[in-house]
C-alpha positions in Angstrom: 16.1 27.0 4.1 19.1 27.6 1.8 18.0 31.0 0.5 17.4 32.1 4.1 20.7 30.8 5.4 22.6 32.3 2.5 21.0 35.6 3.0 22.1 35.7 6.5 25.5 34.1 6.1 27.2 35.5 3.0 30.3 33.7 3.9 28.8 30.3 3.1 28.4 31.2 -0.4 31.9 30.7 -1.0 32.4 27.6 1.1 29.4 25.5 0.4 29.9 23.2 -2.4 27.8 20.3 -1.6 24.3 19.7 0.0 23.6 16.2 1.4 20.1 15.1 2.4 18.1 11.9 2.6 15.8 11.0 -0.2 12.7 12.9 1.4 14.2 16.1 -0.1 14.5 14.7 -3.6 12.9 17.1 -6.0 13.8 18.6 -9.2 13.1 22.1 -8.3 15.2 21.8 -5.2 18.1 20.3 -7.3 17.9 23.0 -10.0 17.9 25.7 -7.5 20.8 24.3 -5.7 22.8 24.1 -8.6 21.4 27.0 -10.9 21.4 29.5 -8.3 24.4 28.7 -5.8 26.5 26.0 -7.7 25.9 23.6 -5.0 26.1 19.8 -5.9 23.0 18.1 -4.4 24.0 14.9 -2.8 20.5 13.6 -2.4 19.5 10.0 -3.0 16.9 9.6 -5.6 13.4 8.2 -4.6 12.1 5.3 -6.4 9.0 6.9 -7.7 9.5 6.4 -11.6 6.2 4.8 -12.5 6.2 6.1 -16.2 9.8 4.6 -16.7 9.0 1.3 -15.3 6.2 0.9 -17.8 8.4 1.4 -20.8 9.2 -1.8 -22.9 13.0 -1.4 -22.4 12.8 -1.1 -18.5 15.4 -3.1 -16.7 15.0 -3.3 -13.0 18.6 -4.2 -12.5 19.4 -0.5 -13.8 19.1 2.7 -12.2 16.6 4.9 -13.6 17.8 8.4 -14.6 16.2 11.7 -15.6 17.8 15.0 -16.7 17.2 17.8 -14.3 16.2 20.2 -17.0 15.5 18.5 -20.3 16.0 21.8 -22.2 19.8 22.0 -21.1 22.6 19.5 -21.7 23.9 19.4 -18.2 23.1 16.8 -15.7 24.0 15.9 -12.2 24.4 12.4 -11.0 25.5 11.3 -7.8 26.5 7.9 -6.4 26.4 6.6 -3.0 29.1 3.9 -2.4 29.0 1.6 0.6 32.2 0.1 1.6 
């Protein structure tokens, strides 16, 4: 969807800075594409599917589970949703 839209509307490439979606679109490849190809910050809530991390001996259910988008790089994108 992003590639098609940006292919048709080139002016959006300079205006779009963030992409907001519900957790149904939470995927590493999508987030990597958004940031890596378009420098768009993905604002997508993380799905709670981290079964591997939940089995770790130091797992704390009170703390959020985080993974690097690309373990081979040192950068990471982390977004928070604040409720007031």
